[in-house]
PLY file of the C-alpha trace (Angstrom):
ply
format ascii 1.0
element vertex 165
property float x
property float y
property float z
element edge 164
property int vertex1
property int vertex2
end_header
113.51 107.08 119.57
114.83 103.93 117.86
113.72 103.24 114.35
113.70 99.92 112.55
115.72 99.91 109.32
115.61 96.22 108.68
114.79 92.76 109.96
117.21 89.89 109.67
115.90 86.99 107.65
117.42 83.56 107.19
121.04 82.63 106.82
122.51 82.52 103.29
125.34 80.15 102.68
127.83 78.90 105.27
129.98 81.97 105.86
127.64 83.94 108.18
125.65 86.03 105.73
122.00 86.80 106.35
119.23 88.19 104.21
117.82 91.50 105.42
114.30 92.74 104.89
115.10 96.43 104.30
112.86 99.00 105.99
114.65 102.17 105.06
114.64 104.46 102.13
118.47 104.71 102.21
119.82 101.14 102.41
123.21 102.16 100.93
123.88 104.37 103.94
122.30 102.23 106.67
123.92 99.01 105.57
127.39 100.34 104.50
130.43 98.44 105.71
131.29 99.73 109.14
127.73 100.88 110.00
126.71 99.98 113.54
123.11 98.85 113.97
121.39 98.30 117.27
119.18 95.30 117.92
116.35 94.55 120.35
118.36 92.31 122.62
121.57 91.17 120.87
123.59 94.40 121.38
125.14 96.24 118.36
125.96 94.57 115.07
128.54 96.12 112.73
128.12 95.55 109.02
131.24 93.80 107.64
130.10 93.13 104.02
126.96 93.79 102.02
125.80 92.71 98.55
122.70 91.97 96.67
121.73 88.58 95.38
118.55 87.79 93.49
117.01 91.04 94.52
117.70 90.54 98.23
120.24 92.38 100.45
122.76 90.00 102.03
124.77 91.28 104.94
127.62 89.75 107.00
128.15 91.21 110.44
131.48 91.34 112.24
131.89 88.34 114.44
129.26 86.21 112.72
131.41 83.59 110.97
129.13 80.69 110.17
125.67 79.66 109.34
124.88 78.59 112.91
125.72 82.04 114.30
123.83 83.71 111.41
120.67 81.67 112.13
120.70 82.85 115.72
120.09 86.38 114.51
117.02 85.52 112.49
114.09 87.79 113.25
116.03 90.47 114.94
115.01 94.11 114.14
117.96 96.33 113.10
117.66 99.72 114.72
119.12 103.24 114.47
118.57 106.29 116.64
116.19 108.78 114.95
118.68 111.58 115.63
121.00 109.89 113.12
118.47 110.43 110.34
118.64 113.93 108.83
115.41 115.70 107.96
114.18 115.40 104.38
115.16 118.35 102.18
111.59 118.32 100.79
109.13 120.55 102.86
106.35 118.12 101.81
108.11 114.96 102.98
108.33 113.80 106.57
109.82 110.74 108.39
107.44 108.78 110.51
109.32 109.69 113.70
108.82 113.40 112.95
105.02 112.99 112.89
104.53 110.67 115.85
103.76 112.65 118.96
102.44 115.75 117.18
99.30 117.30 118.50
96.41 117.39 116.03
94.15 120.41 115.87
91.24 121.36 113.68
91.41 124.39 111.44
89.52 126.38 114.12
92.13 125.36 116.78
89.99 122.67 118.52
92.21 119.90 119.92
91.56 116.55 118.07
94.23 114.40 119.68
97.72 113.19 119.05
99.37 111.38 116.14
100.54 108.02 117.66
101.63 106.13 114.49
101.84 106.26 110.73
100.62 103.33 108.62
101.82 102.72 105.14
99.37 100.96 102.85
98.12 102.04 99.39
97.64 105.34 101.14
99.66 106.74 104.08
97.48 107.03 107.17
98.04 108.97 110.29
96.85 107.12 113.44
95.12 109.75 115.57
94.46 109.00 119.27
91.38 111.05 120.20
90.99 112.60 123.62
88.37 109.90 124.33
91.12 107.23 123.79
89.67 105.97 120.54
91.80 105.96 117.43
91.01 107.22 113.98
92.83 106.77 110.72
93.37 109.96 108.84
94.55 109.91 105.16
97.79 111.81 104.96
96.83 114.04 102.05
97.16 117.85 101.81
93.34 118.27 101.49
92.86 116.75 104.97
96.22 117.60 106.56
96.91 121.09 105.18
99.59 122.02 107.74
102.41 119.97 109.30
104.49 122.15 111.63
107.07 119.87 113.25
108.93 122.69 115.12
105.62 123.80 116.73
104.63 120.21 117.43
101.37 120.16 115.62
99.36 119.17 112.51
96.30 120.95 111.35
93.45 118.71 110.15
90.51 119.62 107.95
88.60 116.32 108.05
85.58 115.78 105.91
82.33 115.21 107.73
82.22 111.76 109.34
85.90 111.00 109.19
86.50 111.38 112.96
83.04 110.13 114.08
0 1
1 2
2 3
3 4
4 5
5 6
6 7
7 8
8 9
9 10
10 11
11 12
12 13
13 14
14 15
15 16
16 17
17 18
18 19
19 20
20 21
21 22
22 23
23 24
24 25
25 26
26 27
27 28
28 29
29 30
30 31
31 32
32 33
33 34
34 35
35 36
36 37
37 38
38 39
39 40
40 41
41 42
42 43
43 44
44 45
45 46
46 47
47 48
48 49
49 50
50 51
51 52
52 53
53 54
54 55
55 56
56 57
57 58
58 59
59 60
60 61
61 62
62 63
63 64
64 65
65 66
66 67
67 68
68 69
69 70
70 71
71 72
72 73
73 74
74 75
75 76
76 77
77 78
78 79
79 80
80 81
81 82
82 83
83 84
84 85
85 86
86 87
87 88
88 89
89 90
90 91
91 92
92 93
93 94
94 95
95 96
96 97
97 98
98 99
99 100
100 101
101 102
102 103
103 104
104 105
105 106
106 107
107 108
108 109
109 110
110 111
111 112
112 113
113 114
114 115
115 116
116 117
117 118
118 119
119 120
120 121
121 122
122 123
123 124
124 125
125 126
126 127
127 128
128 129
129 130
130 131
131 132
132 133
133 134
134 135
135 136
136 137
137 138
138 139
139 140
140 141
141 142
142 143
143 144
144 145
145 146
146 147
147 148
148 149
149 150
150 151
151 152
152 153
153 154
154 155
155 156
156 157
157 158
158 159
159 160
160 161
161 162
162 163
163 164
């Protein structure tokens, strides 16, 4: 599974730098010089230099030497393979790709569906695809999701009345 770690913004200056909208919790590792990042349709880009300027990450990729070439990259997602991301050392913390695809069951073992996405707003929400095909949003809090068992491929839900109706 490919995961987005950033999106290329507009060119900065005339030497091929671009701004990057960071979508990773470890930008120092993902955007280190020499790091190879996949894209949707422009092959692999290798980080040549990286710096911050006015609170934004500025990256120059190998082979991108001028503003024109940098502008052609605008809007591209920067991707890494999920196998390159180590599991969190915290047993209460999960990466989105670890949760997507897990079966959801009730505390009594009744199948409730499958986790198909994770949304991050003020509250993290699991997107549950019900057996009927409908989707439900489930707050990702321990009172409602008491068990996450990634190796077993399931989450246990204890939803309050009406949440999945």
